[in-house]
C-alpha positions in Angstrom: -14.0 103.9 -28.7 -15.5 103.4 -24.7 -16.9 106.3 -23.0 -17.5 107.8 -19.8 -20.9 105.8 -18.3 -24.5 106.7 -19.4 -27.3 106.7 -16.9 -28.2 103.5 -17.8 -24.4 102.0 -16.3 -25.6 104.0 -13.1 -29.0 102.4 -12.8 -27.3 99.5 -12.8 -24.9 100.1 -10.8 -26.8 100.8 -8.4 -28.8 98.5 -8.2 -25.9 96.6 -7.7 -24.6 98.4 -4.7 -28.1 97.8 -3.5 -28.1 94.6 -3.8 -24.9 93.9 -1.8 -26.4 96.3 0.7 -30.1 94.5 1.8 -28.1 92.0 2.9 -28.9 88.7 5.6 -27.9 89.5 9.1 -25.0 87.2 9.3 -23.6 90.0 6.8 -23.8 92.8 9.2 -19.6 94.5 10.7 -20.1 93.4 14.5 -19.9 89.5 13.5 -16.8 87.0 15.0 -13.8 85.5 13.0 -15.9 81.8 13.2 -19.6 83.6 12.1 -17.4 84.6 8.8 -14.5 82.1 8.7 -11.5 83.8 8.8 -8.2 83.9 11.4 -6.5 86.3 9.2 -6.7 88.5 6.3 -4.4 89.6 3.9 -4.8 92.8 1.4 -3.1 93.9 -1.8 -2.5 97.7 -1.8 -1.2 100.2 -4.1 -0.3 104.3 -3.6 -3.2 105.1 -5.6 -5.4 102.3 -3.5 -7.6 105.7 -2.4 -10.4 102.9 -0.2 -8.4 100.6 0.6 -5.8 103.0 2.2 -7.8 105.2 4.0 -9.6 101.7 5.2 -6.5 100.9 6.6 -5.9 104.2 8.3 -9.3 104.7 9.5 -9.3 101.1 11.2 -13.1 100.5 9.8 -12.0 96.8 8.9 -11.8 96.0 12.0 -14.7 97.5 12.8 -16.3 95.0 9.8 -13.7 91.7 10.7 -14.4 91.4 14.4 -11.3 88.9 15.9 -9.6 88.5 12.4 -5.2 89.3 11.9 -5.4 91.9 9.6 -1.7 92.2 6.9 -1.4 95.2 4.7 1.2 94.7 1.6 2.1 97.6 -0.3 2.6 96.7 -4.1 3.8 99.4 -6.5 1.6 98.4 -9.7 -1.1 95.8 -10.3 1.0 93.3 -12.3 3.1 92.4 -8.5 0.1 92.8 -6.6 -2.2 89.7 -8.4 1.3 87.5 -9.0 1.3 87.8 -5.1 -2.6 86.8 -4.9 -1.5 84.2 -7.1 0.9 82.7 -4.6 -0.9 82.9 -1.8 0.8 86.1 -0.5 -2.0 87.5 -0.7 -6.1 87.5 -0.2 -7.8 90.0 -1.6 -6.6 93.6 -3.7 -7.5 96.3 -5.6 -5.6 96.6 -9.1 -6.7 98.7 -12.9 -8.9 97.0 -16.0 -5.4 95.3 -17.7 -3.6 93.1 -14.7 -6.6 90.7 -14.3 -6.6 90.2 -18.1 -2.5 89.3 -17.9 -2.7 87.4 -14.8 -5.8 84.9 -16.0 -4.2 84.4 -19.6 -1.0 83.4 -17.5 -3.0 80.4 -16.0 -3.4 82.6 -12.8 -5.1 81.5 -10.1 -7.7 84.5 -9.4 -11.1 85.6 -9.1 -13.3 89.1 -10.0 -15.3 89.4 -6.6 -16.0 93.3 -7.2 -15.7 97.0 -8.9 -15.6 100.7 -8.6 -17.5 102.7 -10.7 -15.3 104.1 -13.6 -13.0 106.6 -13.0 -12.0 108.1 -16.8 -10.2 111.0 -15.9 -7.5 109.3 -13.1 -4.8 108.4 -16.0 -2.9 109.6 -19.0 -0.4 109.7 -21.5 2.2 112.5 -20.6 4.8 114.1 -21.9 7.3 116.4 -20.7 6.3 120.1 -20.2 8.2 121.2 -22.9 7.6 118.3 -25.1 6.7 119.3 -28.9 4.7 116.7 -28.7 1.1 117.9 -29.2 -0.8 115.2 -30.7 -1.2 111.4 -30.5 -0.2 110.8 -34.1 3.2 112.5 -33.0 4.1 109.2 -30.6 5.3 107.9 -34.2 8.2 106.2 -33.5 8.9 107.4 -30.0 9.4 105.8 -26.8 6.4 105.4 -24.1 7.1 104.7 -20.4 4.4 101.8 -19.1 4.0 99.4 -16.9 3.5 96.1 -19.0 0.0 95.2 -17.5 -1.1 97.8 -15.5 -4.6 99.9 -16.9 -2.3 102.3 -18.5 -0.9 99.6 -21.3 -4.9 99.8 -22.2 -4.8 103.4 -21.6 -1.4 103.0 -24.3 -3.2 100.6 -26.9 -5.9 102.7 -27.6 -4.2 106.1 -28.0 -2.1 104.6 -30.1 -5.5 103.7 -31.3 -6.8 106.9 -31.6 -4.1 108.7 -32.9 -4.2 106.5 -35.7 -1.6 104.5 -35.3 -0.2 100.4 -35.0 1.2 99.4 -31.7 3.9 98.4 -33.3 4.6 102.3 -34.8 5.8 103.3 -30.6 8.3 101.9 -28.8 6.6 100.4 -26.1 9.5 100.8 -22.5 8.2 98.2 -19.6 8.9 100.0 -16.6 7.6 100.4 -12.6 5.6 103.4 -12.1 8.8 105.0 -10.0 11.5 103.7 -12.9 9.3 105.5 -14.7 8.7 108.6 -13.5 13.1 109.4 -13.0 13.5 107.9 -17.2 11.0 110.3 -18.0 12.3 113.1 -16.5 15.5 112.4 -17.4 14.5 112.1 -21.1 16.0 108.7 -21.5 11.9 108.5 -22.8 9.5 110.4 -24.5 6.3 109.8 -22.8 4.5 108.4 -19.8 1.3 106.6 -19.6 -0.2 106.5 -15.7 -2.3 106.8 -13.4 -3.4 108.1 -10.6 -1.0 109.7 -8.2 1.9 109.3 -10.4 -0.2 111.5 -12.8 -1.4 113.9 -10.8 2.2 114.0 -8.8 4.3 114.6 -12.5 1.3 117.9 -13.5 1.7 119.8 -9.3 5.3 119.3 -9.4 5.2 120.5 -13.5 7.1 118.2 -14.8 4.8 116.7 -16.7 1.6 117.5 -18.9 -0.9 115.1 -20.2 -1.1 114.0 -24.3 -4.5 112.8 -23.4 -6.5 111.6 -20.6 -7.8 108.0 -20.2 -11.5 109.8 -21.1 -12.5 108.8 -23.9 -10.6 106.1 -24.4 -11.1 104.0 -21.7 -13.2 103.6 -18.7 -10.6 103.1 -15.7 -12.2 101.0 -13.8 -10.8 99.4 -10.5 -11.7 96.0 -10.0 -11.8 93.9 -6.8 -9.7 90.5 -6.6 -9.9 87.9 -4.4 -8.0 84.2 -3.7 -10.4 81.3 -4.6 -10.8 80.4 -1.7 -12.2 83.7 0.0 -14.5 83.9 -3.0 -15.9 80.6 -1.4 -16.8 83.1 1.4 -19.5 85.2 0.5 -20.0 86.6 4.1 -16.8 87.5 4.0 -16.2 89.4 0.8 -20.2 90.9 1.9 -18.2 92.1 5.0 -15.0 93.9 3.7 -16.7 95.5 0.7 -19.4 97.6 3.3 -16.0 98.9 5.1 -14.8 99.6 1.1 -18.2 101.6 0.9 -18.3 102.9 4.4 -14.7 104.3 4.1 -16.0 106.0 0.8 -19.4 107.8 2.3 -16.8 109.2 5.0 -14.5 110.4 1.6 -17.2 112.3 0.4 -18.4 113.4 3.4 -14.7 115.0 4.6 -12.8 115.7 1.9 -10.0 117.3 3.7 -9.8 115.1 6.2 -9.8 112.5 3.7 -7.1 114.3 1.3 -4.7 115.2 4.9 -5.0 111.2 5.9 -4.0 109.8 2.9 -1.3 112.0 2.3 0.1 110.9 5.2 -0.3 107.5 4.6 0.7 107.5 1.0 4.6 110.2 1.3 2.1 113.1 -1.1 2.0 116.7 -1.2 -1.8 117.6 -0.3 -1.8 120.0 -3.2 -1.2 116.2 -5.6 -4.1 114.5 -3.3 -6.0 117.2 -3.6 -5.6 116.6 -7.7 -6.4 113.2 -6.9 -10.2 113.4 -5.5 -10.8 116.5 -7.4 -11.2 113.8 -10.6 -12.4 110.6 -8.2 -16.0 109.9 -8.4 -17.8 109.0 -5.6 -16.7 104.8 -5.2 -18.5 102.4 -3.4 -17.8 99.0 -3.8 -19.9 96.0 -5.1 -19.8 92.8 -7.1 -19.8 93.1 -11.0 -22.5 93.8 -12.8 -22.8 91.6 -16.3 -22.0 95.4 -18.4 -19.2 96.0 -15.9 -17.7 92.5 -17.0 -18.5 92.7 -21.0 -17.1 96.4 -20.7 -13.6 94.3 -18.9 -14.0 91.3 -21.8 -13.1 94.5 -24.6 -9.3 95.1 -23.0 -9.1 91.0 -22.9 -9.9 91.2 -26.7 -7.9 94.2 -27.4 -4.5 92.3 -25.3 -4.5 88.9 -27.7 -6.0 91.2 -31.2 -2.6 92.0 -30.5 -1.1 89.5 -29.4 0.2 91.3 -25.6 -1.6 88.8 -23.8 -0.1 84.8 -25.2 -4.2 83.3 -26.0 -7.9 85.0 -26.0 -10.2 85.0 -22.6 -13.1 84.8 -21.3 -13.1 87.3 -18.6 -16.4 85.4 -17.3 -15.0 82.1 -16.0 -13.3 84.1 -13.3 -16.3 86.4 -12.0 -17.4 85.4 -8.9 -21.1 85.2 -8.5 -23.2 86.1 -5.3 -26.0 84.0 -4.4 -29.5 84.3 -6.0 -27.6 86.3 -8.9 
């Protein structure tokens, strides 16, 4: 069972972030597109991609990538985003822990380039308020909605294990978030494994209660993936990380304004967004430290053991390593 990172893990994260920020002059904001080697930058994001959504709303990426044509593409979940990345429809995007594992196992040409600190309270296995289910063991024989290959998929794997069950003891029903919520509300499934803001929206609306959150089950990590071409452009990547980290610093200093901006952007109620923010720690972006690569390998190994992916993989094979690391 894994839990929220210990202080030592936090220190490793801070070391990685300090290294990122102490970059040479070419990585500073304001350099023209010719220096960054980009003419166009296509970003894939999801409704729950808080930093990316606010980055778009605040327009900070324009400052860090001056002269670069920006395109933003929304996806319902990480697997769809990474499929687009693999076929060249986008250059960069943010996803949870499981989508890159499924993509790598399927031979997709993608690269881990960055990550945010863990968010272990931001996903849950939900049941309806009037559900008779009280413990994870009660999931035996039940239908559970989940987006295949999403971070919630790994949460469900861990939840089933904690409940003393085998994966085959439940009926996993693979649905995208919107379809999953509809099935959940009409009673076609007994539970729903999902992440924020879908988790928060169902909770605030009174439609659901958490049977278990990801705390103690998964770290619910957020990763940034890029095309192989972009992974070869360190100046551009560092500029993007600076923009994302600057966005997160603004969120921490202006939480009320950030909540309203995100609510308007995502079409969510303010109460839902405030709940999301309550569970979201400061989230600067940095390259992956070794401890996080090892953590992600555990995710891959769990899916391989259950044959939910076609083969075992080595996560480190597709992790970007900045110069000097």
